[in-house]
All heavy atoms as TSV, in Angstrom:
chain	resi	resn	atom	element	x	y	z
A	1	MET	N	N	104.256	117.892	87.997
A	1	MET	CA	C	104.485	117.821	89.425
A	1	MET	C	C	103.431	116.942	90.117
A	1	MET	O	O	103.751	116.269	91.068
A	1	MET	CB	C	104.464	119.235	90.022
A	1	MET	CG	C	105.599	120.137	89.508
A	1	MET	SD	S	107.212	119.411	89.709
A	1	MET	CE	C	107.583	119.880	91.344
A	2	ARG	N	N	102.218	116.996	89.603
A	2	ARG	CA	C	101.163	116.211	90.240
A	2	ARG	C	C	101.427	114.717	90.107
A	2	ARG	O	O	101.211	113.956	91.043
A	2	ARG	CB	C	99.816	116.584	89.629
A	2	ARG	CG	C	98.662	115.995	90.391
A	2	ARG	CD	C	97.393	116.727	90.105
A	2	ARG	NE	N	96.303	116.098	90.804
A	2	ARG	CZ	C	95.048	116.459	90.659
A	2	ARG	NH1	N	94.738	117.443	89.856
A	2	ARG	NH2	N	94.104	115.844	91.310
A	3	MET	N	N	101.885	114.287	88.949
A	3	MET	CA	C	102.195	112.867	88.767
A	3	MET	C	C	103.382	112.458	89.638
A	3	MET	O	O	103.372	111.382	90.222
A	3	MET	CB	C	102.479	112.556	87.301
A	3	MET	CG	C	101.274	112.649	86.412
A	3	MET	SD	S	100.044	111.386	86.802
A	3	MET	CE	C	99.416	111.044	85.194
A	4	ALA	N	N	104.387	113.306	89.733
A	4	ALA	CA	C	105.538	113.002	90.593
A	4	ALA	C	C	105.094	112.899	92.041
A	4	ALA	O	O	105.555	112.018	92.777
A	4	ALA	CB	C	106.619	114.061	90.431
A	5	SER	N	N	104.188	113.767	92.454
A	5	SER	CA	C	103.676	113.717	93.820
A	5	SER	C	C	102.865	112.453	94.054
A	5	SER	O	O	102.984	111.812	95.094
A	5	SER	CB	C	102.808	114.950	94.077
A	5	SER	OG	O	102.212	114.872	95.341
A	6	ARG	N	N	102.068	112.078	93.088
A	6	ARG	CA	C	101.197	110.907	93.230
A	6	ARG	C	C	101.987	109.599	93.177
A	6	ARG	O	O	101.723	108.673	93.937
A	6	ARG	CB	C	100.145	110.907	92.126
A	6	ARG	CG	C	99.216	109.709	92.180
A	6	ARG	CD	C	98.091	109.831	91.209
A	6	ARG	NE	N	97.172	110.843	91.703
A	6	ARG	CZ	C	96.039	111.191	91.109
A	6	ARG	NH1	N	95.686	110.610	89.985
A	6	ARG	NH2	N	95.258	112.105	91.626
A	7	TYR	N	N	102.935	109.490	92.256
A	7	TYR	CA	C	103.616	108.218	92.012
A	7	TYR	C	C	105.040	108.140	92.546
A	7	TYR	O	O	105.643	107.065	92.505
A	7	TYR	CB	C	103.596	107.896	90.513
A	7	TYR	CG	C	102.208	107.592	90.038
A	7	TYR	CD1	C	101.501	108.493	89.266
A	7	TYR	CD2	C	101.595	106.405	90.393
A	7	TYR	CE1	C	100.207	108.218	88.844
A	7	TYR	CE2	C	100.308	106.120	89.982
A	7	TYR	CZ	C	99.620	107.021	89.214
A	7	TYR	OH	O	98.346	106.749	88.800
A	8	GLY	N	N	105.570	109.262	93.022
A	8	GLY	CA	C	106.897	109.251	93.621
A	8	GLY	C	C	107.960	108.676	92.701
A	8	GLY	O	O	108.057	109.039	91.533
A	9	HIS	N	N	108.732	107.754	93.246
A	9	HIS	CA	C	109.884	107.196	92.538
A	9	HIS	C	C	109.510	106.547	91.205
A	9	HIS	O	O	110.272	106.645	90.239
A	9	HIS	CB	C	110.623	106.193	93.420
A	9	HIS	CG	C	111.788	105.555	92.735
A	9	HIS	ND1	N	112.950	106.241	92.469
A	9	HIS	CD2	C	111.937	104.313	92.226
A	9	HIS	CE1	C	113.786	105.432	91.818
A	9	HIS	NE2	N	113.203	104.260	91.673
A	10	SER	N	N	108.360	105.887	91.128
A	10	SER	CA	C	108.015	105.211	89.877
A	10	SER	C	C	107.809	106.212	88.736
A	10	SER	O	O	108.086	105.902	87.584
A	10	SER	CB	C	106.795	104.299	90.036
A	10	SER	OG	O	105.666	105.025	90.432
A	11	TRP	N	N	107.365	107.437	89.030
A	11	TRP	CA	C	107.256	108.479	88.007
A	11	TRP	C	C	108.624	109.108	87.753
A	11	TRP	O	O	109.071	109.218	86.616
A	11	TRP	CB	C	106.259	109.553	88.425
A	11	TRP	CG	C	106.205	110.696	87.473
A	11	TRP	CD1	C	106.949	111.839	87.543
A	11	TRP	CD2	C	105.420	110.805	86.290
A	11	TRP	NE1	N	106.651	112.662	86.482
A	11	TRP	CE2	C	105.713	112.052	85.699
A	11	TRP	CE3	C	104.481	109.981	85.681
A	11	TRP	CZ2	C	105.103	112.479	84.521
A	11	TRP	CZ3	C	103.873	110.412	84.519
A	11	TRP	CH2	C	104.184	111.641	83.953
A	12	VAL	N	N	109.287	109.501	88.833
A	12	VAL	CA	C	110.562	110.223	88.718
A	12	VAL	C	C	111.621	109.377	88.026
A	12	VAL	O	O	112.389	109.888	87.208
A	12	VAL	CB	C	111.038	110.709	90.108
A	12	VAL	CG1	C	112.423	111.326	90.036
A	12	VAL	CG2	C	110.040	111.719	90.676
A	13	SER	N	N	111.645	108.077	88.285
A	13	SER	CA	C	112.647	107.226	87.648
A	13	SER	C	C	112.424	107.107	86.142
A	13	SER	O	O	113.360	106.887	85.384
A	13	SER	CB	C	112.679	105.842	88.293
A	13	SER	OG	O	111.491	105.132	88.016
A	14	GLN	N	N	111.179	107.277	85.695
A	14	GLN	CA	C	110.872	107.197	84.267
A	14	GLN	C	C	111.002	108.542	83.556
A	14	GLN	O	O	111.480	108.610	82.425
A	14	GLN	CB	C	109.441	106.684	84.053
A	14	GLN	CG	C	109.254	105.235	84.432
A	14	GLN	CD	C	107.823	104.807	84.184
A	14	GLN	OE1	O	107.349	104.873	83.057
A	14	GLN	NE2	N	107.131	104.387	85.222
A	15	TYR	N	N	110.538	109.604	84.221
A	15	TYR	CA	C	110.419	110.891	83.545
A	15	TYR	C	C	111.198	112.032	84.190
A	15	TYR	O	O	111.298	113.106	83.613
A	15	TYR	CB	C	108.944	111.308	83.476
A	15	TYR	CG	C	108.074	110.285	82.805
A	15	TYR	CD1	C	107.137	109.551	83.515
A	15	TYR	CD2	C	108.194	110.034	81.438
A	15	TYR	CE1	C	106.335	108.609	82.898
A	15	TYR	CE2	C	107.404	109.088	80.807
A	15	TYR	CZ	C	106.476	108.388	81.545
A	15	TYR	OH	O	105.690	107.452	80.926
A	16	GLY	N	N	111.691	111.828	85.403
A	16	GLY	CA	C	112.339	112.904	86.135
A	16	GLY	C	C	111.310	113.692	86.927
A	16	GLY	O	O	110.108	113.592	86.679
A	17	ALA	N	N	111.774	114.480	87.865
A	17	ALA	CA	C	110.862	115.263	88.706
A	17	ALA	C	C	110.121	116.305	87.880
A	17	ALA	O	O	108.971	116.637	88.143
A	17	ALA	CB	C	111.630	115.924	89.847
A	18	SER	N	N	110.781	116.823	86.891
A	18	SER	CA	C	110.176	117.797	85.984
A	18	SER	C	C	110.528	117.357	84.567
A	18	SER	O	O	111.589	117.697	84.050
A	18	SER	CB	C	110.726	119.196	86.279
A	18	SER	OG	O	110.120	120.140	85.453
A	19	PRO	N	N	109.657	116.578	83.921
A	19	PRO	CA	C	109.979	115.994	82.621
A	19	PRO	C	C	110.454	117.019	81.590
A	19	PRO	O	O	109.924	118.127	81.513
A	19	PRO	CB	C	108.672	115.350	82.183
A	19	PRO	CG	C	107.963	115.054	83.453
A	19	PRO	CD	C	108.317	116.185	84.365
A	20	ALA	N	N	111.439	116.622	80.855
A	20	ALA	CA	C	111.984	117.455	79.786
A	20	ALA	C	C	112.347	116.535	78.626
A	20	ALA	O	O	112.278	115.314	78.736
A	20	ALA	CB	C	113.214	118.204	80.283
A	21	GLY	N	N	112.702	117.126	77.527
A	21	GLY	CA	C	113.152	116.345	76.379
A	21	GLY	C	C	112.051	115.521	75.763
A	21	GLY	O	O	110.895	115.936	75.681
A	22	ILE	N	N	112.401	114.320	75.343
A	22	ILE	CA	C	111.469	113.470	74.599
A	22	ILE	C	C	110.262	113.052	75.433
A	22	ILE	O	O	109.148	112.966	74.916
A	22	ILE	CB	C	112.200	112.251	73.991
A	22	ILE	CG1	C	111.332	111.631	72.922
A	22	ILE	CG2	C	112.600	111.257	75.044
A	22	ILE	CD1	C	112.092	110.746	71.962
A	23	ALA	N	N	110.453	112.817	76.729
A	23	ALA	CA	C	109.324	112.431	77.582
A	23	ALA	C	C	108.303	113.558	77.664
A	23	ALA	O	O	107.099	113.330	77.508
A	23	ALA	CB	C	109.811	112.061	78.975
A	24	ALA	N	N	108.776	114.769	77.866
A	24	ALA	CA	C	107.872	115.923	77.932
A	24	ALA	C	C	107.188	116.140	76.589
A	24	ALA	O	O	105.983	116.425	76.529
A	24	ALA	CB	C	108.638	117.170	78.350
A	25	ALA	N	N	107.938	115.990	75.503
A	25	ALA	CA	C	107.369	116.177	74.165
A	25	ALA	C	C	106.276	115.145	73.893
A	25	ALA	O	O	105.240	115.479	73.296
A	25	ALA	CB	C	108.465	116.087	73.107
A	26	GLU	N	N	106.481	113.917	74.321
A	26	GLU	CA	C	105.481	112.861	74.123
A	26	GLU	C	C	104.189	113.200	74.850
A	26	GLU	O	O	103.101	113.158	74.273
A	26	GLU	CB	C	106.029	111.515	74.599
A	26	GLU	CG	C	105.002	110.414	74.719
A	26	GLU	CD	C	104.297	110.068	73.413
A	26	GLU	OE1	O	104.860	110.302	72.331
A	26	GLU	OE2	O	103.159	109.563	73.479
A	27	TRP	N	N	104.299	113.527	76.133
A	27	TRP	CA	C	103.107	113.872	76.908
A	27	TRP	C	C	102.445	115.129	76.348
A	27	TRP	O	O	101.221	115.196	76.221
A	27	TRP	CB	C	103.460	114.038	78.388
A	27	TRP	CG	C	103.529	112.711	79.087
A	27	TRP	CD1	C	104.563	111.822	79.069
A	27	TRP	CD2	C	102.507	112.115	79.880
A	27	TRP	NE1	N	104.250	110.715	79.804
A	27	TRP	CE2	C	102.996	110.873	80.325
A	27	TRP	CE3	C	101.243	112.515	80.271
A	27	TRP	CZ2	C	102.245	110.027	81.128
A	27	TRP	CZ3	C	100.493	111.678	81.088
A	27	TRP	CH2	C	100.997	110.437	81.500
A	28	ARG	N	N	103.235	116.125	76.009
A	28	ARG	CA	C	102.687	117.382	75.485
A	28	ARG	C	C	101.907	117.138	74.190
A	28	ARG	O	O	100.790	117.607	74.030
A	28	ARG	CB	C	103.815	118.393	75.273
A	28	ARG	CG	C	103.359	119.772	74.880
A	28	ARG	CD	C	104.484	120.812	74.854
A	28	ARG	NE	N	105.768	120.361	74.351
A	28	ARG	CZ	C	106.835	120.076	75.101
A	28	ARG	NH1	N	106.785	120.198	76.419
A	28	ARG	NH2	N	107.963	119.673	74.557
A	29	SER	N	N	102.484	116.384	73.261
A	29	SER	CA	C	101.799	116.151	71.986
A	29	SER	C	C	100.575	115.252	72.160
A	29	SER	O	O	99.560	115.444	71.499
A	29	SER	CB	C	102.758	115.570	70.945
A	29	SER	OG	O	103.161	114.267	71.295
A	30	THR	N	N	100.649	114.292	73.050
A	30	THR	CA	C	99.516	113.390	73.279
A	30	THR	C	C	98.339	114.120	73.910
A	30	THR	O	O	97.189	113.870	73.556
A	30	THR	CB	C	99.936	112.195	74.170
A	30	THR	OG1	O	100.991	111.482	73.514
A	30	THR	CG2	C	98.780	111.252	74.435
A	31	LEU	N	N	98.633	115.030	74.831
A	31	LEU	CA	C	97.561	115.717	75.556
A	31	LEU	C	C	97.170	117.054	74.932
A	31	LEU	O	O	96.278	117.736	75.445
A	31	LEU	CB	C	97.971	115.917	77.022
A	31	LEU	CG	C	98.329	114.644	77.792
A	31	LEU	CD1	C	98.683	114.979	79.230
A	31	LEU	CD2	C	97.202	113.623	77.730
A	32	ALA	N	N	97.792	117.415	73.821
A	32	ALA	CA	C	97.489	118.691	73.158
A	32	ALA	C	C	95.994	118.785	72.844
A	32	ALA	O	O	95.376	117.824	72.392
A	32	ALA	CB	C	98.300	118.828	71.879
A	33	GLY	N	N	95.433	119.933	73.106
A	33	GLY	CA	C	94.041	120.176	72.792
A	33	GLY	C	C	93.057	119.841	73.898
A	33	GLY	O	O	91.870	120.138	73.777
A	34	LEU	N	N	93.533	119.209	74.961
A	34	LEU	CA	C	92.630	118.901	76.071
A	34	LEU	C	C	92.338	120.165	76.874
A	34	LEU	O	O	93.184	121.039	77.010
A	34	LEU	CB	C	93.243	117.850	77.001
A	34	LEU	CG	C	93.441	116.452	76.435
A	34	LEU	CD1	C	94.059	115.548	77.486
A	34	LEU	CD2	C	92.135	115.869	75.932
A	35	THR	N	N	91.153	120.217	77.422
A	35	THR	CA	C	90.772	121.337	78.278
A	35	THR	C	C	91.178	121.027	79.723
A	35	THR	O	O	91.516	119.870	80.051
A	35	THR	CB	C	89.259	121.562	78.233
A	35	THR	OG1	O	88.608	120.410	78.807
A	35	THR	CG2	C	88.763	121.792	76.804
A	36	ALA	N	N	91.090	122.042	80.569
A	36	ALA	CA	C	91.364	121.835	81.995
A	36	ALA	C	C	90.392	120.805	82.571
A	36	ALA	O	O	90.784	119.982	83.411
A	36	ALA	CB	C	91.272	123.154	82.756
A	37	GLU	N	N	89.158	120.822	82.115
A	37	GLU	CA	C	88.176	119.842	82.602
A	37	GLU	C	C	88.550	118.429	82.170
A	37	GLU	O	O	88.399	117.479	82.934
A	37	GLU	CB	C	86.766	120.186	82.124
A	37	GLU	CG	C	85.703	119.248	82.683
A	37	GLU	CD	C	85.668	119.188	84.209
A	37	GLU	OE1	O	85.945	120.195	84.882
A	37	GLU	OE2	O	85.367	118.099	84.744
A	38	HIS	N	N	89.056	118.255	80.953
A	38	HIS	CA	C	89.540	116.936	80.518
A	38	HIS	C	C	90.630	116.436	81.466
A	38	HIS	O	O	90.615	115.266	81.876
A	38	HIS	CB	C	90.136	117.001	79.105
A	38	HIS	CG	C	89.150	117.092	78.011
A	38	HIS	ND1	N	89.230	118.062	77.044
A	38	HIS	CD2	C	88.059	116.340	77.704
A	38	HIS	CE1	C	88.241	117.898	76.185
A	38	HIS	NE2	N	87.513	116.858	76.566
A	39	ILE	N	N	91.577	117.306	81.788
A	39	ILE	CA	C	92.688	116.920	82.670
A	39	ILE	C	C	92.154	116.544	84.054
A	39	ILE	O	O	92.583	115.535	84.631
A	39	ILE	CB	C	93.739	118.048	82.761
A	39	ILE	CG1	C	94.307	118.380	81.377
A	39	ILE	CG2	C	94.841	117.692	83.752
A	39	ILE	CD1	C	95.094	117.280	80.720
A	40	ARG	N	N	91.214	117.309	84.584
A	40	ARG	CA	C	90.609	116.958	85.881
A	40	ARG	C	C	89.931	115.591	85.803
A	40	ARG	O	O	90.057	114.776	86.719
A	40	ARG	CB	C	89.616	118.034	86.313
A	40	ARG	CG	C	90.263	119.272	86.888
A	40	ARG	CD	C	89.250	120.206	87.539
A	40	ARG	NE	N	88.424	120.872	86.557
A	40	ARG	CZ	C	88.753	121.995	85.921
A	40	ARG	NH1	N	89.924	122.569	86.162
A	40	ARG	NH2	N	87.927	122.537	85.046
A	41	THR	N	N	89.237	115.333	84.705
A	41	THR	CA	C	88.596	114.030	84.503
A	41	THR	C	C	89.648	112.921	84.512
A	41	THR	O	O	89.450	111.866	85.123
A	41	THR	CB	C	87.813	114.015	83.171
A	41	THR	OG1	O	86.774	114.992	83.250
A	41	THR	CG2	C	87.218	112.646	82.879
A	42	GLY	N	N	90.766	113.172	83.852
A	42	GLY	CA	C	91.853	112.191	83.821
A	42	GLY	C	C	92.422	111.905	85.195
A	42	GLY	O	O	92.650	110.742	85.554
A	43	PHE	N	N	92.636	112.956	85.987
A	43	PHE	CA	C	93.171	112.740	87.340
A	43	PHE	C	C	92.172	111.992	88.222
A	43	PHE	O	O	92.572	111.129	89.006
A	43	PHE	CB	C	93.590	114.063	87.982
A	43	PHE	CG	C	94.960	114.512	87.561
A	43	PHE	CD1	C	95.125	115.705	86.874
A	43	PHE	CD2	C	96.088	113.760	87.835
A	43	PHE	CE1	C	96.377	116.122	86.470
A	43	PHE	CE2	C	97.339	114.161	87.442
A	43	PHE	CZ	C	97.492	115.346	86.759
A	44	ARG	N	N	90.896	112.294	88.087
A	44	ARG	CA	C	89.880	111.551	88.860
A	44	ARG	C	C	89.890	110.077	88.462
A	44	ARG	O	O	89.866	109.187	89.316
A	44	ARG	CB	C	88.494	112.151	88.654
A	44	ARG	CG	C	88.235	113.415	89.457
A	44	ARG	CD	C	86.760	113.814	89.434
A	44	ARG	NE	N	86.274	114.098	88.091
A	44	ARG	CZ	C	86.300	115.294	87.505
A	44	ARG	NH1	N	86.806	116.331	88.148
A	44	ARG	NH2	N	85.818	115.458	86.290
A	45	ALA	N	N	89.915	109.815	87.164
A	45	ALA	CA	C	89.931	108.428	86.686
A	45	ALA	C	C	91.195	107.707	87.137
A	45	ALA	O	O	91.146	106.531	87.514
A	45	ALA	CB	C	89.817	108.392	85.162
A	46	ASP	N	N	92.312	108.407	87.116
A	46	ASP	CA	C	93.569	107.804	87.548
A	46	ASP	C	C	93.517	107.459	89.033
A	46	ASP	O	O	94.003	106.410	89.445
A	46	ASP	CB	C	94.738	108.749	87.246
A	46	ASP	CG	C	96.072	108.128	87.574
A	46	ASP	OD1	O	96.330	106.998	87.116
A	46	ASP	OD2	O	96.849	108.766	88.291
A	47	THR	N	N	92.899	108.313	89.825
A	47	THR	CA	C	92.747	108.029	91.253
A	47	THR	C	C	91.939	106.753	91.465
A	47	THR	O	O	92.313	105.894	92.269
A	47	THR	CB	C	92.050	109.211	91.960
A	47	THR	OG1	O	92.862	110.370	91.826
A	47	THR	CG2	C	91.811	108.928	93.430
A	48	LEU	N	N	90.864	106.616	90.718
A	48	LEU	CA	C	90.002	105.440	90.860
A	48	LEU	C	C	90.652	104.168	90.346
A	48	LEU	O	O	90.299	103.069	90.765
A	48	LEU	CB	C	88.675	105.674	90.124
A	48	LEU	CG	C	87.821	106.798	90.694
A	48	LEU	CD1	C	86.618	107.057	89.787
A	48	LEU	CD2	C	87.383	106.477	92.111
A	49	ARG	N	N	91.616	104.329	89.453
A	49	ARG	CA	C	92.339	103.185	88.888
A	49	ARG	C	C	93.084	102.425	89.977
A	49	ARG	O	O	93.218	101.206	89.931
A	49	ARG	CB	C	93.304	103.724	87.831
A	49	ARG	CG	C	93.972	102.751	86.957
A	49	ARG	CD	C	94.717	103.517	85.862
A	49	ARG	NE	N	95.859	104.232	86.370
A	49	ARG	CZ	C	97.124	103.814	86.295
A	49	ARG	NH1	N	97.401	102.666	85.723
A	49	ARG	NH2	N	98.100	104.535	86.782
A	50	GLY	N	N	93.580	103.148	90.953
A	50	GLY	CA	C	94.207	102.519	92.112
A	50	GLY	C	C	95.524	101.813	91.863
A	50	GLY	O	O	95.881	100.914	92.599
A	51	SER	N	N	96.247	102.214	90.836
A	51	SER	CA	C	97.525	101.565	90.548
A	51	SER	C	C	98.666	102.327	91.195
A	51	SER	O	O	98.611	103.545	91.353
A	51	SER	CB	C	97.755	101.523	89.032
A	51	SER	OG	O	99.011	100.930	88.750
A	52	GLU	N	N	99.704	101.612	91.566
A	52	GLU	CA	C	100.887	102.291	92.091
A	52	GLU	C	C	101.843	102.683	90.972
A	52	GLU	O	O	102.865	103.299	91.213
A	52	GLU	CB	C	101.585	101.437	93.138
A	52	GLU	CG	C	102.025	100.090	92.643
A	52	GLU	CD	C	102.539	99.197	93.764
A	52	GLU	OE1	O	101.748	98.890	94.670
A	52	GLU	OE2	O	103.722	98.826	93.724
A	53	TRP	N	N	101.523	102.325	89.725
A	53	TRP	CA	C	102.350	102.673	88.568
A	53	TRP	C	C	101.648	103.743	87.745
A	53	TRP	O	O	100.444	103.676	87.537
A	53	TRP	CB	C	102.613	101.441	87.703
A	53	TRP	CG	C	103.460	100.457	88.428
A	53	TRP	CD1	C	103.035	99.336	89.073
A	53	TRP	CD2	C	104.871	100.536	88.637
A	53	TRP	NE1	N	104.094	98.709	89.661
A	53	TRP	CE2	C	105.231	99.432	89.419
A	53	TRP	CE3	C	105.846	101.444	88.245
A	53	TRP	CZ2	C	106.544	99.197	89.814
A	53	TRP	CZ3	C	107.153	101.207	88.634
A	53	TRP	CH2	C	107.492	100.093	89.404
A	54	PRO	N	N	102.395	104.705	87.248
A	54	PRO	CA	C	101.773	105.760	86.446
A	54	PRO	C	C	101.281	105.229	85.104
A	54	PRO	O	O	101.825	104.273	84.567
A	54	PRO	CB	C	102.904	106.775	86.248
A	54	PRO	CG	C	104.167	106.057	86.521
A	54	PRO	CD	C	103.843	104.912	87.426
A	55	PRO	N	N	100.249	105.870	84.572
A	55	PRO	CA	C	99.757	105.463	83.257
A	55	PRO	C	C	100.692	105.963	82.158
A	55	PRO	O	O	101.471	106.890	82.364
A	55	PRO	CB	C	98.403	106.177	83.164
A	55	PRO	CG	C	98.594	107.410	83.981
A	55	PRO	CD	C	99.484	106.978	85.121
A	56	SER	N	N	100.579	105.370	80.993
A	56	SER	CA	C	101.283	105.907	79.822
A	56	SER	C	C	100.550	107.170	79.384
A	56	SER	O	O	99.417	107.424	79.806
A	56	SER	CB	C	101.271	104.880	78.686
A	56	SER	OG	O	99.936	104.698	78.229
A	57	SER	N	N	101.165	107.932	78.514
A	57	SER	CA	C	100.512	109.148	78.026
A	57	SER	C	C	99.218	108.813	77.291
A	57	SER	O	O	98.207	109.512	77.442
A	57	SER	CB	C	101.461	109.944	77.128
A	57	SER	OG	O	101.859	109.170	76.017
A	58	THR	N	N	99.206	107.735	76.530
A	58	THR	CA	C	97.995	107.370	75.786
A	58	THR	C	C	96.899	106.834	76.708
A	58	THR	O	O	95.719	107.085	76.481
A	58	THR	CB	C	98.302	106.361	74.666
A	58	THR	OG1	O	98.984	105.238	75.226
A	58	THR	CG2	C	99.156	106.997	73.571
A	59	SER	N	N	97.274	106.124	77.754
A	59	SER	CA	C	96.283	105.667	78.732
A	59	SER	C	C	95.680	106.847	79.480
A	59	SER	O	O	94.469	106.897	79.715
A	59	SER	CB	C	96.910	104.699	79.738
A	59	SER	OG	O	97.247	103.489	79.123
A	60	PHE	N	N	96.529	107.819	79.828
A	60	PHE	CA	C	96.019	108.995	80.514
A	60	PHE	C	C	95.095	109.791	79.592
A	60	PHE	O	O	94.060	110.304	80.028
A	60	PHE	CB	C	97.163	109.872	81.037
A	60	PHE	CG	C	96.687	110.988	81.925
A	60	PHE	CD1	C	96.208	110.738	83.191
A	60	PHE	CD2	C	96.712	112.297	81.479
A	60	PHE	CE1	C	95.741	111.756	84.011
A	60	PHE	CE2	C	96.256	113.335	82.283
A	60	PHE	CZ	C	95.767	113.060	83.555
A	61	LEU	N	N	95.428	109.879	78.316
A	61	LEU	CA	C	94.563	110.547	77.349
A	61	LEU	C	C	93.189	109.889	77.335
A	61	LEU	O	O	92.159	110.575	77.351
A	61	LEU	CB	C	95.182	110.509	75.951
A	61	LEU	CG	C	94.317	111.049	74.813
A	61	LEU	CD1	C	94.021	112.528	75.004
A	61	LEU	CD2	C	94.995	110.788	73.476
A	62	ALA	N	N	93.146	108.567	77.306
A	62	ALA	CA	C	91.866	107.851	77.327
A	62	ALA	C	C	91.094	108.174	78.602
A	62	ALA	O	O	89.871	108.377	78.558
A	62	ALA	CB	C	92.098	106.347	77.200
A	63	MET	N	N	91.779	108.247	79.736
A	63	MET	CA	C	91.109	108.601	80.989
A	63	MET	C	C	90.560	110.024	80.919
A	63	MET	O	O	89.453	110.291	81.393
A	63	MET	CB	C	92.067	108.461	82.169
A	63	MET	CG	C	92.378	107.027	82.533
A	63	MET	SD	S	93.380	106.913	84.020
A	63	MET	CE	C	94.997	106.682	83.293
A	64	CYS	N	N	91.320	110.930	80.335
A	64	CYS	CA	C	90.878	112.322	80.212
A	64	CYS	C	C	89.627	112.438	79.354
A	64	CYS	O	O	88.760	113.279	79.593
A	64	CYS	CB	C	91.983	113.184	79.594
A	64	CYS	SG	S	93.405	113.443	80.664
A	65	ARG	N	N	89.525	111.599	78.363
A	65	ARG	CA	C	88.380	111.631	77.440
A	65	ARG	C	C	87.281	110.665	77.856
A	65	ARG	O	O	86.306	110.469	77.143
A	65	ARG	CB	C	88.852	111.320	76.030
A	65	ARG	CG	C	89.808	112.352	75.498
A	65	ARG	CD	C	89.480	112.657	74.083
A	65	ARG	NE	N	90.361	113.652	73.521
A	65	ARG	CZ	C	89.949	114.858	73.185
A	65	ARG	NH1	N	88.710	115.209	73.380
A	65	ARG	NH2	N	90.792	115.721	72.652
A	66	ASP	N	N	87.470	110.036	79.055
A	66	ASP	CA	C	86.486	109.110	79.601
A	66	ASP	C	C	86.212	107.946	78.668
A	66	ASP	O	O	85.067	107.513	78.474
A	66	ASP	CB	C	85.187	109.846	79.945
A	66	ASP	CG	C	84.387	109.145	81.023
A	66	ASP	OD1	O	84.939	108.273	81.731
A	66	ASP	OD2	O	83.185	109.446	81.158
A	67	ILE	N	N	87.291	107.437	78.066
A	67	ILE	CA	C	87.207	106.292	77.155
A	67	ILE	C	C	87.670	105.050	77.928
A	67	ILE	O	O	88.791	105.041	78.451
A	67	ILE	CB	C	88.115	106.507	75.918
A	67	ILE	CG1	C	87.647	107.743	75.138
A	67	ILE	CG2	C	88.115	105.266	75.040
A	67	ILE	CD1	C	88.619	108.172	74.064
A	68	PRO	N	N	86.851	104.019	78.015
A	68	PRO	CA	C	87.280	102.801	78.732
A	68	PRO	C	C	88.529	102.195	78.082
A	68	PRO	O	O	88.661	102.204	76.861
A	68	PRO	CB	C	86.092	101.856	78.581
A	68	PRO	CG	C	84.940	102.711	78.193
A	68	PRO	CD	C	85.512	103.898	77.468
A	69	THR	N	N	89.407	101.702	78.927
A	69	THR	CA	C	90.625	101.055	78.408
A	69	THR	C	C	90.595	99.571	78.725
A	69	THR	O	O	89.913	99.138	79.603
A	69	THR	CB	C	91.894	101.680	79.016
A	69	THR	OG1	O	91.817	101.595	80.427
A	69	THR	CG2	C	92.034	103.112	78.586
């Protein structure tokens, strides 16, 4: 929901308002094992990125782990 709120149509057109199926499975498997603090780190990094397009699951993972992309 947070990504849909942040990116609006560009997120919803790719993943739906509430991702399900293969899109949800991709994000779930990519982000598996992250802590709540990792996710907060990712959202902060995404905010600073300043893009109007959502990141891929792997790019968001890198942001969560504070890995430069």
